[in-house]
Wavefront OBJ file of the C-alpha trace (Angstrom):
o trace
v 7.654 -7.170 9.926
v 4.673 -8.605 11.714
v 5.045 -5.577 14.006
v 3.891 -3.228 11.237
v 0.540 -4.976 10.883
v 0.140 -5.431 14.633
v 0.821 -1.754 15.392
v -1.426 -0.582 12.553
v -4.430 -2.686 13.549
v -3.945 -1.879 17.239
v -3.945 1.821 16.401
v -7.031 1.417 14.200
v -8.836 -0.270 17.060
v -7.942 2.361 19.675
v -8.519 5.324 17.331
v -11.908 4.128 15.957
v -13.981 6.856 17.686
v -11.667 9.593 16.350
v -11.552 8.014 12.883
v -15.370 7.998 12.784
v -15.276 11.774 13.389
v -12.339 12.472 11.065
v -11.532 9.755 8.485
v -8.461 11.745 7.355
v -6.738 10.380 10.484
v -6.383 7.169 8.489
v -3.945 8.935 6.165
v -1.790 9.852 9.181
v -1.948 6.296 10.536
v -0.787 4.947 7.175
v 2.030 7.509 6.983
v 3.199 6.778 10.538
v 2.596 3.035 10.872
v 2.685 1.501 7.377
v 4.654 3.580 4.886
v 7.948 3.341 6.810
v 7.758 -0.388 6.024
v 7.025 0.084 2.304
v 9.827 0.047 -0.267
v 8.365 3.010 -2.200
v 11.140 3.226 -4.787
v 11.224 -0.489 -5.576
v 7.423 -0.759 -5.829
v 7.223 2.464 -7.828
v 9.941 1.332 -10.240
v 8.160 -2.000 -10.772
v 4.935 -0.164 -11.594
v 6.721 2.068 -14.133
v 8.400 -0.886 -15.803
v 10.429 0.217 -18.849
v 9.450 3.872 -18.321
v 11.639 3.920 -15.204
v 14.879 3.589 -17.180
v 14.089 6.574 -19.376
v 12.945 8.892 -16.572
v 15.330 11.605 -15.422
v 16.355 11.736 -11.740
v 14.040 14.757 -11.265
v 11.118 12.893 -12.862
v 11.788 9.872 -10.655
v 11.918 11.995 -7.491
v 8.626 13.724 -8.333
v 7.006 10.404 -9.250
v 8.152 8.661 -6.045
v 6.841 11.550 -3.906
v 3.477 11.428 -5.706
v 3.400 7.611 -5.513
v 4.004 7.736 -1.740
v 1.178 10.261 -1.233
v -1.061 8.171 -3.494
v -0.357 5.046 -1.403
v -1.209 6.957 1.795
v -4.593 7.857 0.299
v -5.335 4.410 -1.157
v -4.299 2.458 1.941
v -6.096 4.964 4.168
v -9.274 4.521 2.141
v -8.897 0.730 2.298
v -8.495 0.887 6.083
v -11.728 2.907 6.288
v -13.490 -0.456 5.897
v -11.901 -1.741 9.108
v -14.502 -2.011 11.858
v -12.816 -4.147 14.482
v -12.567 -7.326 12.417
v -10.264 -10.015 13.707
v -7.041 -10.607 11.833
v -4.484 -13.362 11.796
v -0.861 -12.835 10.794
v 0.832 -16.006 9.601
v 4.580 -16.572 9.969
v 6.715 -15.270 7.107
v 7.352 -17.651 4.208
v 10.726 -16.952 2.570
v 11.299 -17.364 -1.160
v 14.103 -19.690 -2.254
v 16.526 -16.762 -2.684
v 15.938 -15.561 0.915
v 15.853 -11.912 -0.196
v 12.052 -11.974 -0.631
v 9.297 -13.302 1.590
v 5.533 -13.323 1.969
v 3.529 -12.480 5.067
v -0.126 -13.458 4.912
v -2.733 -11.495 6.839
v -6.234 -12.937 6.958
v -9.014 -10.561 7.974
v -11.970 -12.357 9.526
v -15.291 -10.534 9.537
v -17.406 -10.923 12.667
v -20.592 -10.518 10.581
v -20.046 -13.763 8.698
v -18.654 -12.395 5.443
v -15.909 -14.527 3.863
v -12.376 -13.880 5.166
v -10.100 -11.626 3.107
v -6.597 -12.897 2.368
v -3.817 -10.333 1.942
v -0.316 -11.490 1.015
v 2.350 -8.861 1.572
v 5.518 -9.339 -0.478
v 8.621 -8.188 1.384
v 12.127 -7.631 0.058
v 15.392 -6.929 1.816
v 16.402 -3.392 0.829
v 19.884 -3.701 -0.659
v 20.849 -0.187 0.501
v 19.872 -0.294 4.173
v 19.365 -4.013 4.865
v 15.803 -3.416 6.136
v 12.916 -5.654 5.147
v 10.251 -3.603 3.346
v 6.962 -4.458 1.664
v 6.708 -3.773 -2.040
v 3.471 -5.464 -3.124
v 0.144 -6.415 -1.624
v -1.729 -9.292 -3.183
v -5.411 -9.206 -2.228
v -7.228 -12.462 -2.975
v -4.613 -13.337 -5.595
v -4.528 -9.926 -7.314
v -1.208 -8.036 -7.207
v -1.326 -4.279 -6.624
v 1.817 -3.864 -8.776
v 0.313 -5.750 -11.728
v -3.022 -3.964 -11.338
v -1.377 -0.525 -11.369
v 0.863 -1.448 -14.329
v -2.263 -2.331 -16.307
v -4.309 0.603 -15.018
v -1.626 3.201 -15.730
v -0.185 1.851 -19.001
v -2.381 4.120 -21.163
v -1.414 7.239 -19.183
v 2.278 6.308 -19.386
v 2.182 5.674 -23.131
v 0.220 8.872 -23.834
v 1.668 11.314 -21.285
v 4.799 9.651 -19.901
v 6.058 9.704 -16.329
v 5.192 13.407 -15.914
v 1.567 12.741 -16.890
v 1.281 9.846 -14.455
v 2.912 11.904 -11.691
v 0.329 14.679 -12.174
v -2.489 12.112 -12.071
v -1.115 10.588 -8.854
v -0.838 14.035 -7.255
v -4.518 14.649 -8.033
v -5.600 11.198 -6.814
v -3.580 11.552 -3.600
v -5.665 14.604 -2.649
v -8.933 12.644 -2.704
v -10.471 12.846 0.777
v -10.719 9.622 2.763
v -14.352 8.816 3.501
v -16.236 6.236 5.519
v -18.815 4.209 3.642
v -21.616 4.016 6.173
v -23.709 1.715 3.934
v -21.650 -1.374 4.759
l 1 2 3 4 5 6 7 8 9 10 11 12 13 14 15 16 17 18 19 20 21 22 23 24 25 26 27 28 29 30 31 32 33 34 35 36 37 38 39 40 41 42 43 44 45 46 47 48 49 50 51 52 53 54 55 56 57 58 59 60 61 62 63 64 65 66 67 68 69 70 71 72 73 74 75 76 77 78 79 80 81 82 83 84 85 86 87 88 89 90 91 92 93 94 95 96 97 98 99 100 101 102 103 104 105 106 107 108 109 110 111 112 113 114 115 116 117 118 119 120 121 122 123 124 125 126 127 128 129 130 131 132 133 134 135 136 137 138 139 140 141 142 143 144 145 146 147 148 149 150 151 152 153 154 155 156 157 158 159 160 161 162 163 164 165 166 167 168 169 170 171 172 173 174 175 176 177 178 179 180 181
């Protein structure tokens, strides 16, 4: 599990010159290095909450595909802020039930900004036995909870199909570098 973070940050470091020229490479890095370790269906179902039960298999498939592409864009954009900062990966802390655990990554800025704490929630996939991340908690704020709140109006007004269309649009947003930082 720690391998996923290690490989991702190593690749970010070595690919920095290319990323500066073409930020869309970040999307590829996320797809190759991070998303294989993400439990897309579990995370996506948690975000949908009660809407998941009522969705047809076809709606679920379309939603999960859009959710995966959305995550590639969002994580790629988040990684655009990486400029060689140091990071520390703490040993995994299992939950009492041993089927969930937390891995904390602390990103330390060399320019003196406060460190950023990211807690990745991992769960043992009941189908394949692999450990996969399903939530990222940045400075105490859960991505799952944030997206549930953010998307509740779309889900209540337009249902799973409406949210899927919105995710498809959002996933196409180009990844950019913010040079003002």
